[in-house]
LOZALUM-960158 format. One record per residue (C-alpha): residue in three letters; x negated, y negated, z. Coordinates in steps of 0.2 Angstrom, whole numbers, always signed. Last residue first. Example, Ala and Ser with C-alpha at 12.3 -4.5 7.8 and 13.67 -1.06 7.14 Angstrom:
BEGIN
<rec><aa>SER</aa><x>-68</x><y>+5</y><z>+36</z></rec>
<rec><aa>ALA</aa><x>-62</x><y>+22</y><z>+39</z></rec>
END
This chain:
BEGIN
<rec><aa>ALA</aa><x>-68</x><y>+72</y><z>+78</z></rec>
<rec><aa>GLY</aa><x>-83</x><y>+63</y><z>+69</z></rec>
<rec><aa>LEU</aa><x>-81</x><y>+73</y><z>+53</z></rec>
<rec><aa>VAL</aa><x>-62</x><y>+70</y><z>+53</z></rec>
<rec><aa>ASP</aa><x>-64</x><y>+51</y><z>+56</z></rec>
<rec><aa>TYR</aa><x>-46</x><y>+45</y><z>+57</z></rec>
<rec><aa>ILE</aa><x>-42</x><y>+30</y><z>+47</z></rec>
<rec><aa>PRO</aa><x>-32</x><y>+17</y><z>+57</z></rec>
<rec><aa>ARG</aa><x>-15</x><y>+13</y><z>+51</z></rec>
<rec><aa>VAL</aa><x>-7</x><y>-3</y><z>+46</z></rec>
<rec><aa>GLU</aa><x>+11</x><y>-2</y><z>+39</z></rec>
<rec><aa>ILE</aa><x>+15</x><y>-17</y><z>+28</z></rec>
<rec><aa>LYS</aa><x>+32</x><y>-21</y><z>+25</z></rec>
<rec><aa>GLY</aa><x>+43</x><y>-29</y><z>+11</z></rec>
<rec><aa>TYR</aa><x>+45</x><y>-46</y><z>+2</z></rec>
<rec><aa>LYS</aa><x>+34</x><y>-58</y><z>+11</z></rec>
<rec><aa>ALA</aa><x>+22</x><y>-44</y><z>+15</z></rec>
<rec><aa>LEU</aa><x>+19</x><y>-43</y><z>-4</z></rec>
<rec><aa>PRO</aa><x>+7</x><y>-57</y><z>-3</z></rec>
<rec><aa>ILE</aa><x>-5</x><y>-47</y><z>+9</z></rec>
<rec><aa>GLY</aa><x>-10</x><y>-60</y><z>+22</z></rec>
<rec><aa>ALA</aa><x>+0</x><y>-52</y><z>+36</z></rec>
<rec><aa>ALA</aa><x>-10</x><y>-36</y><z>+33</z></rec>
<rec><aa>ILE</aa><x>-27</x><y>-45</y><z>+36</z></rec>
<rec><aa>ALA</aa><x>-20</x><y>-51</y><z>+53</z></rec>
<rec><aa>LYS</aa><x>-14</x><y>-33</y><z>+57</z></rec>
<rec><aa>ALA</aa><x>-32</x><y>-26</y><z>+53</z></rec>
<rec><aa>GLU</aa><x>-39</x><y>-40</y><z>+64</z></rec>
<rec><aa>ALA</aa><x>-28</x><y>-35</y><z>+79</z></rec>
<rec><aa>ILE</aa><x>-31</x><y>-16</y><z>+75</z></rec>
<rec><aa>ASP</aa><x>-50</x><y>-19</y><z>+78</z></rec>
<rec><aa>ALA</aa><x>-66</x><y>-24</y><z>+70</z></rec>
<rec><aa>ALA</aa><x>-59</x><y>-23</y><z>+53</z></rec>
<rec><aa>ARG</aa><x>-64</x><y>-14</y><z>+37</z></rec>
<rec><aa>VAL</aa><x>-50</x><y>-13</y><z>+24</z></rec>
<rec><aa>LEU</aa><x>-41</x><y>+0</y><z>+13</z></rec>
<rec><aa>ILE</aa><x>-27</x><y>-9</y><z>+3</z></rec>
<rec><aa>PHE</aa><x>-12</x><y>+1</y><z>-2</z></rec>
<rec><aa>GLY</aa><x>+2</x><y>+1</y><z>-15</z></rec>
<rec><aa>GLY</aa><x>+20</x><y>+2</y><z>-19</z></rec>
<rec><aa>LEU</aa><x>+26</x><y>+14</y><z>-5</z></rec>
<rec><aa>HIS</aa><x>+45</x><y>+14</y><z>-7</z></rec>
<rec><aa>GLU</aa><x>+58</x><y>+5</y><z>+2</z></rec>
<rec><aa>LYS</aa><x>+77</x><y>+10</y><z>+1</z></rec>
<rec><aa>THR</aa><x>+73</x><y>+28</y><z>+6</z></rec>
<rec><aa>GLU</aa><x>+75</x><y>+45</y><z>-1</z></rec>
<rec><aa>ALA</aa><x>+60</x><y>+54</y><z>+6</z></rec>
<rec><aa>PHE</aa><x>+48</x><y>+66</y><z>-3</z></rec>
<rec><aa>PRO</aa><x>+45</x><y>+55</y><z>-18</z></rec>
<rec><aa>GLY</aa><x>+50</x><y>+59</y><z>-36</z></rec>
<rec><aa>ASP</aa><x>+51</x><y>+75</y><z>-46</z></rec>
<rec><aa>THR</aa><x>+49</x><y>+91</y><z>-36</z></rec>
<rec><aa>SER</aa><x>+35</x><y>+104</y><z>-35</z></rec>
<rec><aa>SER</aa><x>+34</x><y>+121</y><z>-26</z></rec>
<rec><aa>VAL</aa><x>+18</x><y>+131</y><z>-23</z></rec>
<rec><aa>LYS</aa><x>+21</x><y>+148</y><z>-15</z></rec>
<rec><aa>SER</aa><x>+8</x><y>+154</y><z>-2</z></rec>
<rec><aa>ALA</aa><x>+21</x><y>+155</y><z>+12</z></rec>
<rec><aa>ARG</aa><x>+25</x><y>+137</y><z>+9</z></rec>
<rec><aa>VAL</aa><x>+15</x><y>+125</y><z>-2</z></rec>
<rec><aa>GLN</aa><x>+22</x><y>+108</y><z>-5</z></rec>
<rec><aa>VAL</aa><x>+20</x><y>+96</y><z>-20</z></rec>
<rec><aa>THR</aa><x>+30</x><y>+80</y><z>-22</z></rec>
<rec><aa>ALA</aa><x>+30</x><y>+72</y><z>-39</z></rec>
<rec><aa>ALA</aa><x>+30</x><y>+53</y><z>-44</z></rec>
<rec><aa>LYS</aa><x>+34</x><y>+45</y><z>-61</z></rec>
<rec><aa>SER</aa><x>+51</x><y>+39</y><z>-55</z></rec>
<rec><aa>VAL</aa><x>+42</x><y>+32</y><z>-39</z></rec>
<rec><aa>SER</aa><x>+35</x><y>+19</y><z>-50</z></rec>
<rec><aa>ASP</aa><x>+16</x><y>+16</y><z>-52</z></rec>
<rec><aa>LEU</aa><x>+5</x><y>+13</y><z>-37</z></rec>
<rec><aa>ALA</aa><x>-4</x><y>-3</y><z>-34</z></rec>
<rec><aa>ARG</aa><x>-22</x><y>-1</y><z>-29</z></rec>
<rec><aa>ALA</aa><x>-34</x><y>-9</y><z>-16</z></rec>
<rec><aa>ALA</aa><x>-51</x><y>-2</y><z>-10</z></rec>
<rec><aa>ILE</aa><x>-65</x><y>-6</y><z>+3</z></rec>
<rec><aa>LEU</aa><x>-60</x><y>-24</y><z>+6</z></rec>
<rec><aa>GLN</aa><x>-68</x><y>-31</y><z>+22</z></rec>
<rec><aa>GLY</aa><x>-85</x><y>-38</y><z>+16</z></rec>
<rec><aa>LYS</aa><x>-79</x><y>-56</y><z>+18</z></rec>
<rec><aa>ALA</aa><x>-80</x><y>-59</y><z>-1</z></rec>
<rec><aa>GLU</aa><x>-71</x><y>-43</y><z>-4</z></rec>
<rec><aa>LEU</aa><x>-56</x><y>-49</y><z>+7</z></rec>
<rec><aa>VAL</aa><x>-55</x><y>-66</y><z>-2</z></rec>
<rec><aa>GLN</aa><x>-56</x><y>-57</y><z>-19</z></rec>
<rec><aa>ASP</aa><x>-42</x><y>-45</y><z>-14</z></rec>
<rec><aa>TYR</aa><x>-32</x><y>-61</y><z>-9</z></rec>
<rec><aa>ALA</aa><x>-35</x><y>-68</y><z>-26</z></rec>
<rec><aa>LEU</aa><x>-29</x><y>-51</y><z>-34</z></rec>
<rec><aa>SER</aa><x>-13</x><y>-52</y><z>-24</z></rec>
<rec><aa>ASP</aa><x>-10</x><y>-71</y><z>-27</z></rec>
<rec><aa>ILE</aa><x>-12</x><y>-68</y><z>-46</z></rec>
<rec><aa>ASP</aa><x>+0</x><y>-53</y><z>-46</z></rec>
<rec><aa>LEU</aa><x>+13</x><y>-63</y><z>-36</z></rec>
<rec><aa>GLN</aa><x>+11</x><y>-77</y><z>-48</z></rec>
<rec><aa>LYS</aa><x>+14</x><y>-65</y><z>-63</z></rec>
<rec><aa>ARG</aa><x>+30</x><y>-58</y><z>-54</z></rec>
<rec><aa>GLU</aa><x>+36</x><y>-76</y><z>-50</z></rec>
<rec><aa>GLN</aa><x>+33</x><y>-81</y><z>-69</z></rec>
<rec><aa>GLU</aa><x>+43</x><y>-67</y><z>-75</z></rec>
<rec><aa>SER</aa><x>+57</x><y>-72</y><z>-64</z></rec>
<rec><aa>MET</aa><x>+61</x><y>-61</y><z>-49</z></rec>
<rec><aa>ARG</aa><x>+77</x><y>-52</y><z>-44</z></rec>
<rec><aa>ASP</aa><x>+72</x><y>-37</y><z>-54</z></rec>
<rec><aa>PHE</aa><x>+55</x><y>-37</y><z>-45</z></rec>
<rec><aa>ILE</aa><x>+64</x><y>-36</y><z>-29</z></rec>
<rec><aa>THR</aa><x>+73</x><y>-20</y><z>-35</z></rec>
<rec><aa>PRO</aa><x>+57</x><y>-9</y><z>-31</z></rec>
<rec><aa>GLU</aa><x>+61</x><y>-11</y><z>-12</z></rec>
<rec><aa>PHE</aa><x>+45</x><y>-14</y><z>-3</z></rec>
<rec><aa>TYR</aa><x>+31</x><y>-4</y><z>+6</z></rec>
<rec><aa>VAL</aa><x>+13</x><y>-8</y><z>+6</z></rec>
<rec><aa>LEU</aa><x>+2</x><y>+4</y><z>+16</z></rec>
<rec><aa>CYS</aa><x>-13</x><y>-5</y><z>+25</z></rec>
<rec><aa>LEU</aa><x>-26</x><y>+8</y><z>+28</z></rec>
<rec><aa>TYR</aa><x>-38</x><y>+4</y><z>+42</z></rec>
<rec><aa>GLU</aa><x>-57</x><y>+6</y><z>+43</z></rec>
<rec><aa>MET</aa><x>-67</x><y>+3</y><z>+59</z></rec>
END
């Protein structure tokens, strides 16, 4: 099965880190991606840019509207994702626990819904 690990954290955590700590977090994150890739579990992993560069789009009554920023005003923001292969939710949660940013935020683990197989 495939699972999406959504990485949420407060953007201000980086303000409280030294440059060396931020670099080490990047090194640790890339190294973990390589471990998952070597095990055949990594499908894709990406970090997201700042929410200040985001836009939210919606369509209501055939009218498109767009606003700057994320839809929800929350302390924690979606900062990235890792799409993985895992035998079950327990294995996916174990993979999520290894994500270095889990030490600073939260990882939401969600199974991928197969629209074609539904």
